[in-house]
Every structure is written in structure tokens, then in C-alpha cells.
N, C-alpha and C positions, 0 to 999 in steps of 0.2 A: 115385333114392333107393335106395342100396345097403345092403341089410340082410344081406349075406353075412358069414359069420364070418371074422375076420382069419386070416392064415396061421398055421400051427402054430408055437409057440414052446416051448422046453423048460421043464419044471419050474414054478417059482413064477411066472415071467413069463407062462406060458400060463394059469395059474389066474387071474391078474389080468386077462388079455385076455378070458377066458371070462366073468368076472364083469362087466366093463365092457360087454361085448356084451349080456349078459342084462339088465342095467339099462337099457341104451339101447333095447332092443326089447321091453320088458316089456308094452307095450300090445297088441302083436300076438302075442307068445309069452309067456304069463304066467309070472312068476317065482315065484309062491307055490306051495307044495306042494299037490297035488290035494286038494280038499275043505277047505282051510284057512279057518276062520272065527274071528276074534278072540273070546275069551271075556271079554266086557266085565265080567262080574261078578267075574272073578278077575284083573283087571288089576293091575299093580304100583302101589305107592304113589307119588305124585308126588315125595315127599321121602324119601330114605333116611336112616335114623338107627340108631344102635347103642343098644339099650335099657339095657344094664347097664354104663354107663360114666359117669365123672365128666365134667361139661361145664364149659367155660370160656365164659361169655357174651362175645361180641365187642362192641366199641363200635359204635354205629350211625353211619351217615354223617352228617356235618354240613357245611354250606356253608363253615364256617371251617376245615375239615381242612387241615393244613399238611404239608409234606414235611420230615421230620426229616433232619438232616445224616447222610450215610453210608448211608442205606437205609431199610428199613421199620421202623416200630414198630407196636404193637397197634392204635392208632386208625387208622393209614393202612391196615393190612392189613384191618381190619374194614370200612373204607369200600370198599376195592377188592372184597372178597368180596361185600358186599351189593349193590353197584352192578352187578357182572358176573354173579353167580350166585344172589343172594339174592332175597327177596321185596320188591317195592317198592310194590305197590298192590293193591287189591281192585277187580276190574273186572267190570262188567256191561254187556252190549251186545247189540243185535240186528243181525245182519249175515247174509251169504249163505253162511257156512260150514256145511256139513251136520253137522259134528261139534259145533256149538255150540247145538243145539236145546235142550239141557238148561240152557243159561246164559241163557235168555230170561226167567228169573225171578230175583229178587234173591237168593234162597237158593242159586241155582246159579252165583253169580258166581265168577270165577276169580281166582287170585293172579297178578298181573302181574310179570314179571321184565325186567331190562334186556337180556338176551340171549335171542333166540328159540330154539325147538327144533322140529324137524319133528314135527307132530302134537301139540305140547305134551307130548312124552314125557319130556324132560329126562333122558337117560341118562348125562350127564356127572357124575362124582363127583370131588371134590377132596380130596386128602390132603396135609397139611403134614408134610414130613419135616424135623423140627427138630433142630438140633445143639446143642451145649453153650452157644453164644453167643446162642441164641434167647431171647426173653422168655417162653417157655413151657417146661415140662420137656422134656428131650430125648426124642424118640420120634416116633411117627407119630400124627397127629391128623386125624380126619375132619371136614370142614366139613359140619355139619348145616344145610342151606340153609333148611329150614322153621323152625328154631329160632335161626338166626344165632348159632351157637356151635361151638366146637371140642370134639370128643370124642376123648380119648386112647385109641387102640385097640392100641397097642404101645409098649413102652419100649425104652431103649437108644438109641445114636447111629446113625441111619441114613445120615447124610451121607456117610461114606466109601464105603458100598455104592452109593449113588446116583451119586456122582462117578465111581466106577470103572466103572459101567455106561454112562456117556456116552461117545460117540465124538468129542466135541469138548471142548477144555479149558474149564475154568470159572474160570481166573485165581485159583486158590487159594480159591475160594468154599467157606466152611465154615459159613455161618450156617444155611442151609436151602434147601429146594426145595419147590415146589408140584407134586405129581404129578397129572396129568390122566388120569383113569380113565374108560373107557367100560364101562358095565354093559349088556351086549347085550340082556337080556330086557326092559329098560325101554322099548325101542323095538321089538324083534322081536315082542313079544306082539301088536302091531297090524300091523306092516309086514313081518313074516316075513323072507324073504331080501333084500328091498330095504333092510332096516334099516341095514346097514353103510354104505351110500352116504349115507343120511341122517345117521348118527351122525358120520361124518367131517366133514360140513358143520357139524353142531352144535359139534363141537370147534373148527373154524375160526372160527365165530361168537364163541365164548367168547374165543379168543385175539385176535380183533379187538377185543372190548371191553377186554380186559386191556391191549392195546397202546395203545389210546386213553387209558386211564387213566394208563399209564406216561408217555406223552408229555405229558399234562396236568401231571403232577407231577414230571417229570424223573427217574424211577427206571428201573432196569434192567428190560427187558421182552422180551429176545430169547428165544423159546422154543427148546428143544432137541427136535428131532424124530428124531434119529438116535442110537439107543442099543440096548443089549441088552434086548430086550423081556422075555424070560423072567426075567431077574434082577429086574427091577423089578416085574413082575407077581407073582412069588413074594413079594416084600417086602410087597405090599399084600394078599396072600391071595387072588389071583384065579387060578382055573383057566383054561386056555386057551380052553375053550368058553364060559366065563362072561363074559369081558371081558379088559381089560388096560390097562396104561399106554400112552398114545399121545402124550403130550407132557410135557415137564418145564420148569418155569419157575424160574430162580434167584431166591432171596430173600435178598439181603444185608441184614443187620440194622443198624439204627442203634444208637448208644450207648444203653444202658438208662438211662432217666431216671425221674423221679417219675411213677407211674401207667403206666409203659410195659408192665408185665406184665399189665395188665387186672385182672379181678376173678374171684372164685370159688375153689374148693378147689384147682384145678390151679395157679392163679397164686400161691396162698399157700404152696405147697410150697417148702421151702428148696432152693437149688441143691445138687446132688451129682454125683459122678462118674457119667456115664450108663451106662458099660459097653457091651458090644457090642450091635449092633442085633438086635431080635427081629422076625420077620415078624408080620403081622396074623393072629390065629387066631380072632378073634371073628366072628360072623355078624350081618349087619345085618337089621333088620326090613324085609321087602319086600312083605308082604301077600299075594302070590300063593301059593296052595297048591300049584300045579303049574307047572313051567316046562319048557321043552324047548329043544334046540339046533336050529339050522337049518343044514343042511350047507353051503350056499353062503357063509353068514356065516363059519362056521368055516374053510372052505377059503381064502377071500380074506384073512382075518385072518392065518392061518398064512403065506400067501404073502407078504404085505406085512411080516411080521415078519422076513424075511430081510434081511441087510445087504449083499448083493451089489450091484455097480454102483458108480458114482462118488459117490453121496450127493448132498446138496443142492447142493454146489458144481458139480455136473455138469449142473444143470438148464438152464442158460442156452442158448437157441438162438442162431443167428448174430446179429450186431449188428443192431439194429433200424434199418431205413431206412423202409420202409413194409411193413405186414403183407401176407402173401400175398393176392392178389386185389384189393388196393387200387390206386387210380389215383395214381401218384406225383406227377404234375404238379398235382394239385388238393388238396394238403394244406391244410386249413383251420385256422389258428391259433385257439385258443379265447381268450376274454377273459382278461386277466391276473388272477391269483388275488388275492383280498383279503387283506392281511396280518392275522394274528391280533392282536386288541387287546392292548395292553400292560397295560391296567387289570385287575387281578385282584381289585378290591374288590367287584365285582358278584357275585351268586350264580353258582355254577359252572354254565356252560352245558352242559358235557358231562354232569354228573349229571342235570340237568333233561331233557336229550335222552334219556338212557338210561331215565329214569323214565317219560317220555311215549311212548317207542318202542312202536309197535303195528302189526300187519299190517293193511293196508287192507281186505282181504277184501270185494272187490266194491264199494267205496265211492268209486271214482274219478269225477271230474266228467265226463269224456268229451268236453268241449268246450274248456275253458280251456287255453291252451298253457303250457309250462314255459319260463322264461327261459333263454337260452343260457348266461349267466353262472352260473346256478344249476346247470345240467347240468355245466359245467366244474368247479365246486367239488366236486361229487359224484364225478366221474371221478378228480380228483386225490386225493381222500380214499381212493378204492378202491385206488390204486396205492402207498400209503405204508406197507404192512404190513412187519413184521419177522419173521424175518430177510429181508433184501432178495433174497438169492439164491433163496429159495423163491418170493417173491411176484412178482419180476420174471421169473423163469426158467420157471415151470411153467405159467402161465396168461396169457391175453390177454383183452381185452374187446372184443366187437363189439356194436353197438347198432342197433336199428331206431327211427328218429325219425319220429314221426307228427305231433306238434304241439309244435314248439319254435320260439320267436320268433327270427327271423333265421337259421334253418337249414332248407334245403329238405328235405321228406320223403325218406327214403331209408335206406340201410344204410351204417354207418360203422365203421371201426376206430379205437379210441383209441390214440394214440401217447404214452405217459406221458413219455418222454424229451424230447419236444418240446411237450407239452401241446397236442396238436392232433388233429384228426379227419381221417381219410383216407377218401374215398368208396369204396365197394365197388360195382363195376359189375354190380349185379343189380337187377331190378325192385323197386319199393317193395312190400314183402311185405304181404299181407292176413292178418295174424295173427288167427286165430279159434279156434273150438272144435276144429278139427283139430289145433292145436298143444297146447291145454290144454282138456280136456273137462270138468273138474270144475266144480261150480256156484258155487264161492266167488269166482271171478273171471270177468269178461267181458273177454277180452284186448284187444279193440278199444277199450275205454275208456281204456286206459293211454296217456299221451302219449309215453312212451319205454319200450322194453324193452331192458334191459341183459343181456348174456349172456357171462359168463366161460366160456372154452373152452380146450381143450388138445388136443395130438396124442398119443394114448396110445402108439402104437408107438414113435415117435421118443423120447418122454420116458422110457419104460421102458427103451429100449435105452441111453440115456445114463446114467440114474441108478439103474437097477435096479427091481425090483417095488415097492419102497417109494415110488416116484415117484407112484403112485396116491394114497397118503396125502397127499403134499406138495401135489398139484394140488387135491384136494378140500378140504383145509384152507385153502389159499390162496383158493379160491373162496368158501368160507364166511366167511372173515375179510373179504374184499373186500365181500361182500354186507352184512355187519353194519356196516362202515364207511359204506357207501352209505346204509343205512337210518337210522343215527344222524345222519349229516349231513343227510339229507332231513328228518328230524324237526326238527332245529335250524333248517332253512330254511323250515319251515312246509309241506312237501310230504308227500304220502301215498306209501307204498311197500308192496310186498308181495314176499316171496321165495317162489318155488315150485320144486319139484323133480319134480313129477308131470306133466311135459310129455312129448310124443311126440318123442323125440330126432331120429330121421331126418327127420320133417316140419319141425321147427324148423331143423335144420341145412341142409336144402335151401332153405328160404325165405330164409335169411341168407347162402347161398353158402359155408357152412363145409364142406360135403361135397366141394367141389372139391379141397380139400387134405387130406381125411381127418381133419378136426378135429371134436371132439365137444363139445357143450354140457354144462356141468356143472350149471348152475342158471339161473334167470331172475329178474331183479329188475324188477318193474313199477313205473313211476313216473308220478306225475301230481298233480293237485290233488284234495282231498277234496270229496265231495258236500256241498252246503249242508244243514244239518239232519240230525241223527242221534239215535238213542235209545241213550245210553250213560252210564255212571257210572264215573268213575275216582277212587277214594278213595285218595289218596296216603298212605303210611305215614311219610313224613318231610317 
């Protein structure tokens, strides 16, 4: 179990290496500032909003939502935003999570969302950069997730400025973009220097939800992860220590039709020449009276904001035959995937899975095995993210199978190009509290543990310091795709990042090649009988 610091690397690459090492060894070498204790009474609000703005209420999701020809309209955008980042239910439950003691009364119930967030912090904010062809006035509009509405926070046409900041072409895209912004304090108030690692996975989980919705409706969904950070952060009014734009989603608009502009004062405004873009100058309501910066968060964000290296196209490792450490002669093909049903008249299964998605939090059966065909479907779902150069190039998946029908207990690599498993020649690991010591999961009850992993040194050498973002985002998106697919298959799942990296990597044989675990997804069947209420809002 090697916990030595990686060799020296210059500049930004070294800052990334230092942060990755600190995150990996934080259980033995604490990452928090000395004496840090979260101020729970001064924690930030779960939903950010701008008090002194006009709001455009967005259409709620309906099972009859259709895809307009040519791109998005307001009903489709409202559906996507609600299902991926909005409020979907009011939840009350009793489980083993120590953070949820206050939710054991009905008055302490939480609002459920389709995309998870580390610690329920939800630091991701969405800003619509709308051009003249958009069905809303040109400008920058903040998505108020708690109100399911757009708030115009700046005027003018921001699309040329966004397009010029991107390092990849957008094929003449002039309709608009969705800017994905991380507001650091919303996670750091609780997780201090560890927050950046969590927030990148939060961003990935959101992009995983968005990609699933795009595939369901046949709309464009390739996120742009390579751009001029400073230019876009200035556009949304973010100071470098506060947060920044970390992903951009193109939004081509459909032809304006009846009702396409939605309702409210903003929608009623007559179209006019937008003029040049203005940056956001307004301040949102955040509830916290005092905030602070955390030096490691600031340093790694600055380091990953650099654009050196080969970018996403340089992520790919040598062609996949069998992952390092696997036994080539024993590749095990997984059962053929079940084709998606052509019948679209039934209620949307994806929307239902997003609404029902919930972390298992210690409620695994511990005895009942998972079917091999179901495991194969989940692994295939994990590997389908976009853009493919990020999802196929930066991370791989290794799994520890304990109770899978038709599969011997052991450690396996998933080979997405062949939809097969390759056994790894290590002993069947006894995953227990040495890997994950928090009380909300008993690791041994999970039937399968899935671990997206990467090689920091090689990946950063190929693609530059920004590669850390790519890898974490890819892992977060894969985990969300697994969890949504598991929900649809009637399985329980849980995503955790609070594990002991060196212990887990040694147990799975990842340390033999210097690969690091990014997160864990526990998978199994739910316990019979539970105390919970899930009051759906649609």
C-alpha cells in the first residue's frame, strides 16, 4: 500500500498531483484545515435564487412531452431542467445516514431531485445564455431550481462571447448555451478542501442525467469541457475563489410556435435587438452570513483552468485488449443487451427512474444475488456517456462481484468495446469498514461494488492538468447512469466518495499499475420493509 507522494511535476500539473494525493490519503493525513468545524446554523441555502429579478415560470414535466423539430422549445427545456436539476418529490425516510437524523420526522422531510449531490449540498448552478433566436429575451437567465423558473440576471446577446470562449467548434450554433457553474461554498462549508473533488462528480452526475434525457428525446447533448474559464466565469459574475463555469451545453432552439415562449412578464416582452452582452452584476441570495475560501480548492481550480496539454482528444490510452492485470485467456462475454422498446406510448421510464432514484443508505438485502444480465445492462449504461473521447479515454471500471448469479465471486475489469468481463488475478476481496468506515453503508451487504478508476500521472501527461476534471466528470456521469439504470431495473444502489483510496485500490489490485479509484457504486437488492414516504410532485 504505497502512500508516497508522486514525483515532482512542474506548475499546474504538480498542483493537480498534490490535490489528488491529498484526497486519496485524507483518512490518514487529514485534508481539512486545523480546527475546522462546519457552522450548521450558517449553512448556505439549498436553492440559490436572485430576489430582485423578473421570473419566467417554466412548464412542468409531463409524460406526453414531445421533441420539437430542430431543437428545444420551452416545454422540453422545462422538462429537462426539472428532471435533471429541479425538485421532483418530498421525501421522508429512516435510514442509516448520520446526516439524516433531522429527517426522521415528517416536518424534516427533504426535497428529492433526479440527480444526486455529495452530502445533499447541490453546488451546481445553471445559467441559460440565450441569443436572439431563443424563446426568451436575449441575455443570461439563472435557473431557480426551487421555483422551477428562469430569472433574467443580465441582458444583451451572450452567445458570441460563449462561442468565442469554446475551444471546439459549435457548427454555427447561435441559439443558446447552458452554462454549468459550481458555487464552491455550497459544498465547502461542510467538506472544506475535499469539496472540489465532490463537486466535479456532482457536475458529472448532472451531465449524466442530461445525456440520458438527450438520448431519450433525440436532442443534442455533447457537453463542452474545454474552454476559456476566465472569460465565461466573468460573464456569470463569478470570482475565481467563489466558483466558475466548468461545462457548457449547446441548446439549439426549435422554431417558435404557439406557446413556445412560456408565460410571465419575460415571455410577454416584445422581441428587440439585444445589443452587446452584459455580465451578471446581481448577487444571489445565499443565506450564509460568512463565507471563506479553502486554499486547496482555489489552487486545484486554478490549476485545472489551464488549457495546456492535448485536451479531451488526447485522453485515450492504447487500444483496449484487456485491462492491465486481467487474464486475457478468460474473457467472459456478458449476456446480450436487451433492445430498447419501440413503443413510446407508455409513461416515460427515464422520467420515472429519475424521480424514484434514491441512495440506498444501508438498505441492501445482503443475501439475494444480482442477475448477470442486469449487471451487464448497468455496465453498458455506464460506458455510453458523451463526449465519447472523455468517457472512453479517461476512466475504466473494475468491479468486485460477491453475489452475482452465474458469475464466480472475484474481481473483474469491464471491457466496454467487447461487452465482457476480464478476471483480475487477485484474491476475492473482503471489503469492510477498512474501505468505508462511515455508518450509512455496510460494504459487505452490497452484491457488487463498481469502481471507476484512472491513472493520474499518465492521463495528466497526455491531456494536461484539466484531465483531472475530465476523469472526475466522467466517473460522476457513469455513476449516475448506473444508478438510474439500477432504479429502472428494481435494484438498490449507492454512490460514495468517502472511502480509503489506498485500501480499496490494494484490495482490487489497482495499485499494481498506479491507478486510483474515483468513486464507488454499491449495488444490490433492497431490504424488505422500510419506513419512508416519497410524495411525487408530478
